[in-house]
C-alpha positions as CSV (number, residue, x, y, z in Angstrom):
1,M,84.1,10.4,128.3
2,T,81.4,8.7,126.2
3,E,81.0,4.9,125.9
4,K,82.0,5.3,122.2
5,D,85.2,7.2,123.1
6,E,86.1,4.5,125.6
7,A,85.7,1.9,122.9
8,I,87.9,3.8,120.5
9,Y,90.6,4.3,123.2
10,R,90.4,0.6,124.0
11,I,90.9,-0.5,120.4
12,A,93.7,2.1,119.9
13,G,95.6,0.8,122.9
14,L,96.8,4.3,123.9
15,L,99.8,4.3,126.3
16,P,100.5,7.1,128.8
17,G,103.2,9.7,128.2
18,E,104.4,11.6,125.2
19,D,107.8,10.1,124.4
20,I,109.8,7.0,125.0
21,D,112.5,7.0,127.7
22,Q,115.2,8.4,125.5
23,E,117.9,8.1,128.1
24,S,117.3,4.4,128.6
25,V,117.3,3.7,124.9
26,Q,120.6,5.6,124.5
27,T,122.1,3.6,127.4
28,T,120.9,0.3,125.9
29,T,122.2,1.2,122.5
30,R,125.7,1.8,123.9
31,L,125.5,-1.6,125.7
32,L,124.5,-3.2,122.4
33,L,127.3,-1.6,120.5
34,E,129.8,-2.9,123.1
35,A,128.2,-6.4,123.1
36,I,128.8,-6.8,119.4
37,G,132.4,-5.7,119.7
38,E,132.1,-2.1,118.6
39,N,133.5,1.0,120.3
40,P,130.6,3.5,121.0
41,E,133.3,6.2,121.6
42,R,134.6,6.1,118.0
43,E,133.8,9.1,115.8
44,G,131.2,7.3,113.6
45,L,129.2,6.0,116.6
46,L,129.4,8.9,119.1
47,R,125.9,10.1,118.3
48,T,124.4,6.8,117.3
49,P,122.7,6.2,120.7
50,E,121.0,9.6,120.4
51,R,119.9,9.0,116.8
52,V,118.6,5.5,117.7
53,A,116.5,7.0,120.5
54,Q,115.1,9.7,118.2
55,M,114.3,7.0,115.6
56,Y,112.4,4.8,118.0
57,N,110.4,7.8,119.3
58,E,109.3,8.4,115.7
59,L,108.7,4.8,114.6
60,L,106.8,4.0,117.7
61,A,104.7,7.2,118.0
62,G,101.5,5.2,117.4
63,Y,101.5,4.1,121.0
64,R,101.0,7.6,122.2
65,T,98.9,9.2,119.4
66,D,95.5,10.2,120.8
67,P,92.9,8.6,118.5
68,I,90.2,11.2,119.3
69,T,92.7,14.1,118.5
70,L,93.8,12.2,115.3
71,V,90.2,12.1,114.0
72,N,89.6,15.6,115.1
73,G,85.9,15.5,114.5
74,A,86.3,14.8,110.8
75,I,83.2,12.6,110.6
76,F,80.4,14.0,108.4
77,E,76.8,13.0,107.9
78,V,76.2,12.3,104.2
79,D,73.4,10.6,102.3
80,Y,75.7,8.1,100.6
81,D,75.7,4.3,101.0
82,E,78.0,3.1,98.2
83,M,81.4,1.7,98.7
84,V,84.3,4.1,99.7
85,I,87.7,2.7,98.8
86,V,91.2,4.2,99.7
87,R,93.8,2.2,98.0
88,D,97.6,2.0,98.0
89,I,98.2,3.6,101.4
90,E,102.0,3.2,102.1
91,F,103.0,2.2,105.6
92,Y,105.9,1.0,107.6
93,S,106.0,-0.8,110.9
94,L,108.3,-2.9,113.1
95,C,108.0,-6.6,113.5
96,E,107.8,-7.4,117.2
97,H,109.7,-10.6,116.8
98,H,113.0,-9.2,115.5
99,L,112.5,-5.4,115.6
100,L,113.0,-5.3,111.8
101,P,110.8,-3.2,109.5
102,F,108.0,-4.5,107.4
103,V,106.7,-2.1,104.7
104,G,103.8,-2.2,102.3
105,R,100.5,-0.9,101.3
106,A,97.0,-0.9,102.8
107,H,93.7,-1.0,100.9
108,I,90.7,0.0,102.9
109,A,87.0,0.2,102.1
110,Y,83.8,0.9,104.0
111,I,80.1,1.2,103.2
112,P,78.7,4.2,105.0
113,K,75.6,4.2,107.1
114,G,75.0,7.9,107.0
115,K,78.5,8.9,108.1
116,V,81.8,9.3,106.2
117,I,85.3,10.2,107.5
118,G,87.7,12.8,106.0
119,L,89.9,11.2,103.4
120,S,93.2,12.1,105.1
121,K,92.1,10.4,108.3
122,I,92.2,6.9,106.8
123,P,96.0,6.9,106.2
124,R,96.5,8.5,109.6
125,I,94.5,5.6,111.2
126,V,96.8,3.1,109.3
127,D,99.8,5.0,110.8
128,L,98.3,5.0,114.3
129,F,98.6,1.2,114.3
130,A,101.6,0.8,112.1
131,H,103.9,3.0,114.2
132,R,104.4,0.5,117.0
133,L,105.7,-3.0,117.5
134,Q,103.4,-5.1,115.4
135,L,102.2,-8.3,113.8
136,Q,100.7,-7.7,110.4
137,E,97.7,-9.9,111.2
138,R,96.9,-8.0,114.3
139,M,97.4,-4.6,112.7
140,T,94.9,-5.6,109.9
141,R,92.2,-6.4,112.4
142,Q,93.0,-3.3,114.6
143,V,92.5,-0.9,111.6
144,A,89.2,-2.7,110.6
145,D,87.9,-2.6,114.2
146,F,88.8,1.0,114.7
147,I,87.0,2.2,111.5
148,N,84.1,0.0,112.3
149,E,83.7,1.4,115.8
150,L,84.2,5.0,114.6
151,L,81.7,5.0,111.8
152,Q,79.3,2.1,112.6
153,P,79.1,1.5,108.8
154,H,77.4,-1.4,106.9
155,G,80.8,-3.0,106.5
156,V,84.6,-2.5,106.6
157,A,87.3,-4.2,104.5
158,V,91.1,-4.0,105.1
159,V,93.8,-5.7,103.1
160,L,97.5,-5.2,103.9
161,E,100.3,-6.3,101.6
162,A,103.9,-6.1,103.0
163,F,107.5,-7.2,102.6
164,H,109.1,-8.2,105.9
165,L,112.8,-7.7,106.3
166,C,113.0,-10.5,108.8
167,T,112.2,-12.8,105.9
168,M,114.3,-11.0,103.3
169,I,117.6,-10.4,105.0
170,R,117.7,-13.3,107.6
171,G,116.4,-16.8,108.0
172,V,115.0,-18.0,104.7
173,K,116.3,-14.9,102.9
174,K,113.5,-14.8,100.3
175,H,113.6,-11.3,98.8
176,D,110.3,-11.5,96.9
177,A,108.2,-13.1,99.6
178,R,105.2,-10.9,100.3
179,M,102.5,-11.3,103.0
180,T,98.9,-10.5,102.5
181,T,96.3,-10.2,105.3
182,S,92.7,-9.2,105.3
183,A,89.8,-8.4,107.7
184,M,86.2,-8.3,106.4
185,L,83.4,-7.0,108.6
186,G,79.7,-6.6,108.0
187,Y,78.6,-6.7,104.3
188,F,82.1,-7.5,103.2
189,R,82.0,-10.7,105.2
190,S,78.4,-11.7,104.7
191,K,77.9,-10.7,101.0
192,I,80.2,-12.4,98.5
193,A,79.4,-9.9,95.7
194,T,80.4,-7.0,97.9
195,R,83.6,-8.6,99.0
196,Q,84.5,-9.5,95.4
197,E,83.7,-5.9,94.2
198,F,86.3,-4.6,96.7
199,L,88.9,-7.3,95.8
200,D,88.4,-6.7,92.1
201,N,88.8,-2.9,92.6
202,I,92.1,-3.1,94.5
203,S,93.5,-5.6,92.0
204,R,92.7,-3.6,88.8
205,G,95.5,-1.3,87.9
206,A,97.3,-1.9,91.2
207,E,100.9,-0.9,91.1
208,A,103.5,-3.6,91.7
209,L,104.6,-3.5,95.4
210,S,108.3,-2.8,95.7
211,I,110.8,-1.5,98.1
């Protein structure tokens, strides 16, 4: 394994194994149903533990997605050094504080230094970090660091906008509260004009975020 591969695995935080412990999740779900006063043996709940286990296996797949396999060599040498922007990438994740979803859009840009990545890989990188228990702030930086390590570009910018159900349906119960986080590396951090070009681009004609 190369030093670069080791850095990518470290940023990705890959965990061993292919699936979650489905049997334990099912057992825990039955205990939860009983704890809230429900009967896990009634018709409507008979398969709920199984469904919950399958759901978590899907929602938390990012822990066990191999980042090298995900990229699959889709990095190409290109004589291009202007800004590349992929905007309005839909994502969903689970807040690690309440295990409730947060959903939103990611806007990502980088300035190549001789290398570009296949277009479909950027949304997959977002999913790699979204499909796990997360904090939006941490996820934003993880996506930026991963792309930066992968391409070694002149700069990387990541902005995430999301609605958090832990704010919408409990606690303060503010349905329209939206959280925005950003990570700026390289030129996007050191050059105000470059950063502003990116921010202007993602704000022009942007669709209203809704769920």
